C-alpha positions in Angstrom: -11.4 4.4 26.8 -8.1 2.7 26.2 -4.8 4.3 27.2 -3.8 4.6 23.5 -6.9 6.6 22.7 -6.5 8.8 25.7 -2.9 9.5 24.8 -3.8 10.2 21.2 -6.5 12.7 22.4 -3.9 14.4 24.7 -1.4 14.6 21.8 -4.1 16.3 19.6 -5.0 18.7 22.4 -1.3 19.7 22.7 -1.2 20.6 19.0 0.2 17.4 17.6 -0.8 16.5 14.0 -2.0 13.0 13.1 0.1 11.6 10.2 -1.0 9.2 7.4 1.7 6.8 8.5 1.2 4.2 11.1 3.5 2.7 13.8 5.7 0.0 12.3 5.3 -2.0 15.6 1.6 -1.8 16.4 -0.1 -0.1 13.5 -1.5 2.8 15.5 -1.6 6.3 13.8 1.5 8.3 14.3 1.6 11.9 15.5 4.0 14.7 14.7 4.7 17.0 17.7 5.3 20.7 17.4 9.0 20.1 18.0 9.1 17.7 15.0 9.3 14.5 16.8 7.1 11.6 15.6 5.4 9.6 18.4 3.1 6.6 18.7 0.5 6.9 21.4 1.3 3.3 22.4 5.1 3.1 22.1 6.3 6.7 22.4 8.8 8.3 20.1 9.5 6.6 16.8 13.0 7.3 15.5 12.3 6.9 11.8 9.3 6.2 9.7 8.9 5.3 6.0 6.3 7.0 3.9 4.0 5.0 1.7 6.0 6.2 -1.3 9.2 4.9 0.3 7.5 1.5 1.1 6.3 1.2 -2.5 9.8 2.0 -3.9 11.3 -0.6 -1.6 8.8 -3.2 -2.9 9.5 -2.3 -6.5 13.3 -2.5 -5.8 12.9 -5.9 -4.2 10.6 -7.2 -7.0 13.2 -6.0 -9.7 16.0 -7.6 -7.7 14.1 -10.9 -7.5 13.3 -10.7 -11.3 16.9 -10.0 -12.2 18.1 -12.9 -10.0 15.6 -15.3 -11.6 16.7 -14.2 -15.1 20.3 -14.7 -14.2 19.6 -18.3 -13.0 17.8 -18.9 -16.3 20.7 -17.6 -18.3 23.1 -19.8 -16.3 20.9 -22.8 -17.2 21.2 -22.0 -20.9 24.9 -21.3 -20.8 25.4 -24.8 -19.4 23.7 -26.1 -22.5 25.9 -24.1 -24.9 28.1 -26.9 -26.0 25.1 -28.9 -27.2 22.7 -26.0 -27.9 20.3 -26.0 -30.7 19.3 -22.9 -32.7 16.1 -22.8 -30.6 18.2 -22.8 -27.4 20.3 -20.0 -28.7 17.2 -17.9 -29.6 15.7 -18.5 -26.2 19.0 -17.5 -24.5 19.0 -14.3 -26.6 15.5 -13.5 -25.4 16.4 -14.0 -21.8 19.6 -11.9 -22.2 17.6 -9.1 -23.8 15.0 -9.1 -21.0 17.7 -9.2 -18.4 19.3 -6.2 -20.0 16.0 -4.4 -19.9 15.4 -5.2 -16.3 18.9 -4.0 -15.3 18.4 -0.8 -17.3 15.1 -0.1 -15.5 16.7 -0.8 -12.1 19.5 1.6 -12.9 17.1 4.3 -14.1 15.2 4.0 -10.8 18.4 4.3 -8.8 19.3 7.5 -10.7 15.9 9.1 -10.1 16.1 8.7 -6.3 
């Protein structure tokens, strides 16, 4: 039996509770001790862990940031064309601006809800 498994068994015997989160370093299950500390059977005490919900929120935030940045680049491309823009260019720019506005609005709503 490995040391990590032995340590995990000891933690459970001492009243620790296995958490659904895993160690950010090695992926082992984390345990919450009676005093509230979170420990990994391999690395010891973990200072701060992120829940699955927090990880998902971070991914959504990052995806929205990437989307907004990509849209801003596209809008800059169109604004460079403005002196020689056609009606079609102007309509496409309007679509990009509208979608950028929607993405920023969603991003702001998510920030308020947190």
